[in-house]
N, C-alpha and C positions, 0 to 999 in steps of 0.2 A: 768097745761101743761106750759112748759117753752116757752119764746117767740119763740126760733128757731124751736121747735117742732110744736107750734101752726103754724107757717109760712109754714113750710114743709107740714103740714096737708092740710092747705089752697091751696097751690100752686099744691100739688098732685092731690086734689079733682078737682080743674080747668082744669089741664091737661087731667084728665081722662074724664071729661065733654066736652072737647074741641070741638067746632064746626069747620066748614071749611069756616066761612065767610057767608056773605049775598050776594046775586046778585049785580053785580055793573053795573050801567048804566050811561055812560058818560054823564056829564052835558053839554059838548059842542059838536056840530056838528062835524063830521069829518074834514070839510073844514073851521071852524070857526077859525079866528085869527085877532087880533087887535094889530099890532106890536107897536105903542106907548104905549098902555095899558100894553103890555107885559113887555116892558122895565120898566115902572113905577112899575109894581107890583114885578117884579124881584128885583129892587132896595129896594122897601118896605120889601120884604122878607129878604134880606141880610144885609140891613144898620143899624139895630139896635143894633148889637152885634160887638164888636171889633174882631180882627183876633184871639185872644185867650182870654179866660175869665174862672172864677170860679163862680159856683153856689151853694148854700146850699137851700134844699127844705124840707119841711115837706111832707112826702108821705104816703098816705093810699092806700094799696093794698086789694081789695075787690074781692071775688068770692062767688057767691050766696049771702047768708046772713051772711057769715064771713067777717072779715076784720082785717087788721094788719097795725099798724102804725110804721113808722120808719124815720130816718132822713137821707136824701140823699144829697151827695156831688159830684159835677160834675166838671170834668175839661175838657175843649175843646180848641183844635186848629182846627178852622173851615177848613173843607175839608181834614184833615190830621189824627186826633186822637181824641179819646174820652176815658176818664176813669171816672167810676162811682162806688161810694162805698155806701153801705147801712149799717147804723149802728142802732142797736137795742135800746130799752129803758135803758138798763143797760150800753150801751156804745160799746159792742162787735160789730165786723164786721159780717155782715150777707151775703152780696154779693159783690163781686169786679168784675167789668167788664171792658174789654179793647178792643176798636176798634181802630186799626191802619192800615191805607190803606185798604187793602182787608181782613186783619185779624180780626177776631172776637173770643174773648176768654172769658171764664167765668173763672176767676181765683180762686174765692171762692164762695161756696155756701153751703146751709145746708146739712149734710150728707145724701145720699139717694135721693136728689133731682135730677131729670134728667135734663141734661143740654140743650136739645133742646128747651123746652118751654122757657128757660131763654135766650139762644143765639138767637133764632128766634123770641121770644116774647119780653121780657123786654129790651134786648139790642137794638134790631131793633126798638122798640117803642121810646128809648131814642134818637137814631140817627135820627128818623122821626121828632121828636120834637125839638131837639136842634142843629142838624147839617144837615139841610135838603138837602144842595147842590143845584145846578142848573144844571139840565141835558139839553142835546141838544135836539132839537126838541120841545121846550115848545111852547104852544099857550096860548092864553088869549082872553077873551071876556067878555062882561057885560051880566048879567042874570037879571031876575026880582028880585033876592035876593041881588044882589050886582055885585062884579067882581071875575072872577075865572081865576087862573093860573093853568094850566095843564101840567105835565110832562108825557110823555109817552114813555116808552123803551120795545118794545116787549110786553110780558105779563103783565108787571108791570106799573101801572099807579098811579100817585100822584096828588091829587088836593088840591090847596089851596083857599080858599074863603075869600075874603076880603069884607069890608063894601062898601056902595054905593060910597064913596069918593075914594076907592082903597088905602086906606092908612093904616088900620087897619085889621090885620088878625083875623078872628072870627071862622074859623073851617078848619080842613084839613082831608083827608083821603088817605089811600093807599089801592089799589087793585091788586091782583094778579090772573092770570088766570080767570078773570071774576067774582072774588069774593072780596068783601070788607073785609080786614084782620085787619085794625085799622081805628078809626077815632077819632079826638079830638076836643074839643072847648076851646077857649082862651077868658078869661075875665080879669076883675079887672086890666085894664091896669094902670100902674103908672111909673114914671121916678125913675130909679136907678142910683146911682152915678156910673160912668164909661160907662153908655149906651148912645147912641146917639140919642134915642127916647124912649118913654114909652115901656115897656115890659109887657106882661101878668103875673100878679101876680098869676093867678089861671089857671091851665090846667087840663081838665078831659079827659083822654083817655081810650077808650074802645078797647081792644084788643080782636076782634071777632074770631079770629082763636084759641086762647088758652083760651078764656073765662074768663077773669078777667078784672079788671078796676083799672087804675091808678088815684088818686086824689092828685095832685101836687100843693103845695101852695110856691111861692118863698120867701125865708126868707132873703137871702143876694146874692148880686151879686158883682163882681169886675172884672176889666180888670186884665189881667196876661201877662206880658211881657215875662216871662221866665217858660212856663208850662213843658218843656220837661222832667224834672225829674220825672213827674207824669206818664209819658208814658214808663219809662224804667223800665222793669221787666224781671226777669230771663227767 
């Protein structure tokens, strides 16, 4: 089976078996907030990356016992646009995603692959990981496991869990309508040229809504002062 057909079969199986998340229990009490800690965690979440950057990753997509390897290339202008390409072992493009403002587009995917698990799954996963943004109404507090920054906007909540020092992101999750839809763990931190602080060289994200897992290993990182051409598409 060709790489494209194998990936298509894997993701179709994941989509058909998709669950709707697991119950979400907020880690912070409704009234909990520590403003100085909130400011520190917000800075920690944002300050490791320049305004715009490029990344190359090795990505393993898993669903059940099946998995598929590819190379991912990511261009981000923080808070504005994200372009993501996935390239197969033979060099051909498998996926092409664009997020620009409120626009979310799947520009390329294997023939026959439904767009919803890609747009609401993979593309939303990438935005959660690499361009989280800072929402209004954030709260922060220390817990027995470290420090937590919580963004909540109506039925959507995002939690970012840091170490006890409040400097290193170790876990994140996103919930909608009372269900966890994605959660990620960040490890193997090291300093890459162009980054202001060490970045996680390995991220493992579980997409609980669409029933697949992304294992992401950072290979290359660079600041990009002129990324706009990457976001210009017909």
